[in-house]
N, C-alpha and C positions, 0 to 999 in steps of 0.2 A: 091152690095158689091164686091170689087175686091178680087180675090183669090191670096193670097201670096204664092209663091212657096218656100218651105223649102229646105235648102241645103241637099244634099245626104251625109249621114255620113258613109254609108256602101257601099261596092261594092257587086254586085250580086254574090252569091256563096261563099262569104267570111264570115266565122263564127268567133265570138269572143270567147275567152276562158272564162269558168265559173270561179268564185272565188273558191279557193281551200277549200273543206270541207272534213274533215277526215271521211272515211267510218265508222270507229269504233264509232265516235261521233254520227253519224246519227243512227246507230244501237242501241246504248245505249239509246238515247232519244226516239226512236220509241218504245222500250220495256217499258219504263216508261209510255209513253203516252197510249200504249195499256192497261197497267194495270189500269190506271186511267180513261179510256174511258167507263168503265161499271158503270152505275149509283149506283149499290149496292156497288161496291168497292170504288167508290168515296165517298159515304156516310160513309163507314167504315173508310176510311182514315181521313175524316173530323171529325168524332167522336173521333178518336185517337188523332188528332191534338188538339182538344179542351179539351180533358180529362186531369184531374190532376193526374190520376193514371192509370195503365194498366186496360184494360177492359176484363172481362171474356167472353168466347165464349157464355155462356148461356145468357148474356145480349144482345149480338148481335142477337141470335135466337129469343128472346122475342121481342126486339125492332124493328127488321126488319121483324118479322113474317115469318122467313125462317127456314128450317130444319138445323140441325147440319151439315149434309154432305154438304149442299149447302154453308153454312158459311165457312166450312173448305176448300172447293174448292176455294172460293174467297180469303181466307187468304193465301192459297198456292200460288196463282197468285201474291199476294202482296209481299209475302216472296221472290218469284223468282225475282221480280223486285227490291229487296233490300230495300223495304220500311218499313217492319215490322219485329219485333222480337217476340218470344213467350217464355213463361215460364210455366211449369206445376206445379200446386199447388194442391196436392191431386188428385182428379179425373178431375179437371178443368184446362183448358189452358187459360192463360191470355195473351193478346196481347198489344203491345205498338209500337209506331213508333221507328224505329231504332235510337239509340242514336247519331250516327255519320253519319247522312245523308249528302251527298255532298252538298256544298253551293248552287249550281244551283238548286238542287232538293228542298232544303229548301225554296229558293226564289220562285220557281214555286208554291209550296204548299201554301206559304204565300199569293201569288197573287190569287190563286184559292179559298182558304178557308177564308183568311183574318181574 
């Protein structure tokens, strides 16, 4: 079999410019991905996505068999990422996905959770 020599498209030592990507865009998406990268948090977000009403923290502790401080820690991470909102009713806190999630975030969750 004959070896075909390909044309050289680059000169040695010459670099091509990368496409422009805003640093703020990358930082925002990285924070979102970090929040969703934990299996417990992803399960919590999926539950909220599928729920018809806000979910009480007690339901998360029972359903995931985790302590209240652990659930609160995970919810704090999701709140920091702008994914969830909470409302206190008596002694309980109820969580729901943020009403006005950015469209790219909503599309990502739709793809992940479907």
